[in-house]
Structures are given as structure tokens and as C-alpha cells.
N, C-alpha and C positions, 0 to 999 in steps of 0.2 A: 758450925755457924752458917746458917743459910744465907743466900743472897736476898736482899730486899730491894724493892722497886726504887727507881731514881725519879725524882721530879723532872719533867721535861725541860724546865728552864735551866737546870744545872748543866755544867760543862763536863767534858771528857774526864777531867781529873777526879771528879767524884766517883765515876765508874772505876777508874784506875785504883782509887783508894780502897774500894771494896775488894777488888780482885787481889790487890797487893796484900791486904789484911789476911785473906784466905791463904795466900802463899806463905806469908811470914808465920802464920799460926800452924802450918803444916797440913792444912786441909787439902792443899794440892802439893804433893811431895815433889822433890827434885826428880826430873825426868817424866813427871806425869803430864798427860795431855789435857789441856783445858777443854771445856765444852766448845763446840763449834760457835763461830761468831753469831750465827743466826739464833742459836739457842740462848746465848748470853743476852742478846738483844731482847728476846722474848721474856726471859726471866726478869730482866731489869726494867722492862717496859720503856726502852729507849730505841732510837734508830740505830741501824747497823753502822752508819758512818760514825756515830758517837762511840760505839764499841771499838770500831777500827782505830779511832784516835787514841783511845785508852790503851789498846794493845800495843800500838806503836810506841806510846810513852813508856810502857813497861819494858818494851824491847830496848829502847834507848837506855833505860836504867840498868839493863842487864838482868832483869828478873825473868824474862821469858825469851824464848827463841822461836822465831817464825820459820817454819819449814814449809815453803810454798808447795802445795800439792799434798801435804801431809797433815799440817795443823799447827797449833801453838803449844809449845812445851815449856814447862818450868825449867829454867836454866840452872846449871850446877852452881853458878855464882850466887844464886839466891840463898843458898844454905849459909853462906858466911856474910851476908849483907845485913847491916843493922838498919833499924827503922829510921835512924837519923840520916843515913846515906840515901835511902829510898825516897822517891818523891821529888828529887831535885828537878828544877825546870817546870814545876807545876804552874808557874805564873805565865808560861808561854801560851799564846793563842793556839787553838787547835787548827790543823790544816784546813778543815772544811769551813771553819769560821773565817779563816783568811780568804778562802776562795769566795765566800759569800760577800765579804767586805770588798774584795777586789771587783766583783761583779757590779756592785752598786757604784763604786767610785770610778773605776776605769771605764765603765759603760758611759758615764757622763763625760769623762775625759775624751773618749772617742767622738762623742757627739759634738763637743765643743771644738775639738781639733778639726772636724769636718766643716765647722762654721768659720773659724778664724785662722786655721793653720796656713802658714805661708809656704810657698813653693820650696824653698830650701829646707824647711822643716819636714815637709812630706818626703823630700829626697832622702833625708836622714833616716826616716822610718823605713823607706825602701831598702836602704843600705843595710840596716839591721836585719831585715827579712832575708836579704841575699846572703848575709853572713850565717844566718840560721840554716839556710839551704846548703851552703858549702860545708858547714860543720857536719850536718847530717850525712852528706855524701861521703865524708871521711869516716863515717861510723863513730863520730864523736858526739856526745850529748851537747847540744847547743844552748847550754844554760845561760852563759854570759850574753850571747846574742839575743836570747829570749828576754832577759832582763832589759837589755838596751832597747829592744823594740818597744816595750811598754813605757820605758822612761821617755823615749822620743815622742810617743803619742802624748804623754802628759806635758812635755815641753811645748808641743804644738798648740796647747790650750792657751799659751802665753799667760799662765796663772802660776806664779811662784808657789803659792800655798798648795795647789794641787800636785805640783811636782814633788814638794816636800812629803806630802801624804803618801804618794805612790812609792817614793824611795823608802819610807819607813815600812810600808807593807812588804816590800821586797826584802828588806833586812830581816823581817820576821820570817819570810819564806825561806831564808837561808838558815833558819834554826834547825836543831837536831830532829824535831818531829817531822817537819816537811821533808828534810833531807832523807830521812829513813824511808818515808813513804815513797819518795821518788826512786829510791834504790830498788824497791820491790816492783814498782809498776811502770817506770819509764822504760820504753823499749823503742827500737827503730820504727816499729809500726805506729806506736802512739805518737812519736815525734812527727812522723809523716802526716798524721791527721792534724796535729797541732799546727804545723806549718801551713797547711791548707786553710785552717781557720784564721791564722794571722794574715794570710794573703787576702782573705775576704774582708777583714777589718780594714786593711790598707786600701783596697779598692773602693769601699764605701766612703772612706775619708777623702780619697782623691776625687770622688764624684760629688763631694760637698753635700752629702746626704746625711744629716745628723741622725735622723730616725734609724736609717739602715746601719749607720756606724755603731750606734748604741746597741741595736739588735744583734749585729754580728759579734760584738764584744761580749754581750750577754751569752750568746750561743757558745762562744769559745770557753767561757768560764763554766757553763753548765756541762759541757763535754769533758772538761778537765776533771770536774767532780765525779762524773760517771767513770772516767778512766781509773780514778783512785778508789772507786767504790766496788770494783770487780771482786768477786769471790777470790779468796786466796787460792782456791782450786781452779780458778777460771783462766789461768795463764798457760 
């Protein structure tokens, strides 16, 4: 059963469904190595980030095992997995969709915070950044402080609706797909870069420069996407 091309507008789960079907039919046997990510993207005529999301979804399901530096292998659990069990969580937004949504929304939050944010609110953003730095120094992943930083920026817009939207996006970010992606690609070095990007956002907001605040938040999101798009062999 050969792979067929995916229409660009479709999401990662359509890619996952094709690969899942090949695994369940025995086309890829237990222990077999899947084609490299770049080859799958070429065969399916989709972007590598879309393939990355699909592979992460299959890993969360237990169908494949990611061995960084080696490749993607069909997991032994796949042999006993029914089609009914496979595909759970397909309703979730893909990690890169979330990053793109956050870039659009949180970029405007940063710009608005630079316009209307009050001094105590900016102090709270700075406190969240300081917590990120302290957590990183302790070699702990500053996930909660990261979330708090972005919520504080949203709160500085003084717009309850925007705060609600940002909270919902972060709840999605806590889902299994994004969590697994972070497991593979979050490192002390990547967090060091992310903290510098957060500091630039704060500086632009403190300077009451909406355009720069938007640009620095956009840059942060673009860099996050790049960090999560590195080759499995690039770590």
C-alpha cells in the first residue's frame, strides 16, 4: 500500500493516519525503521514540521519509538494495538499550529501591554522572567515560570478576553503532543536562548514601544518553532 500525497490544507493527523495504516497492515513491521522525516515529507508533499507533528502523535499513541540520532522505529506495542485504540487525541491542535496561533495573538498582547501596561503589571512580568532565570540556574525546566510570563503579558493588556485566549492556548500547550516534543528538544541551551528572547520582550514593553514589543514576541515564537524543527539527528 503506497503512500499518497496529502493536500497542504490538511493537518498532521491525516499524515499520522496514513503512517498508522501502514503500520497496522504490517507494511512496516515491529522493529522496522520508518523512512527519514525528510523522505516522508517529500513522498507526502508536506512540510517537515507537519511530518514531525504526525510522528510525535504516533509516538504518544505508542505506535513508534523515536531514537534520537538513530531514527523512528515501529514499537513492539503496535503489534497488539487495535485500530480503535489508535488515533486517540486526534482532535488536539498540532504543536506548530499552536506556535503560529500564539505568535499572532501574543504578538498583539505584547504590543498592547507596551501601550497600556501599568507599572505593577510590568513588575510582575519581570518577576516571572526572574523565576525563569532562577529555575534554569538550578537546571530545572522553567515551564511554569514560562507560562506565568506569557500570562502576565496578557494581563498587562487589561483585556479579559485576551487573557482567556492565552490561558486556553497554554492549556493546549500542556497536551501530550507538545509535552512530548518538549521532551525531545528542550535543553539547557535552548532554555538559555528562550530566556534571552523573553528579556527582549520585557525590555520592549518597558520602553512602551508597541512595534518592537510585537516584533520581539514574533521573533521568540519563530525561534521556538525552529528549535522544535531541528533534525532528530541534529542534537
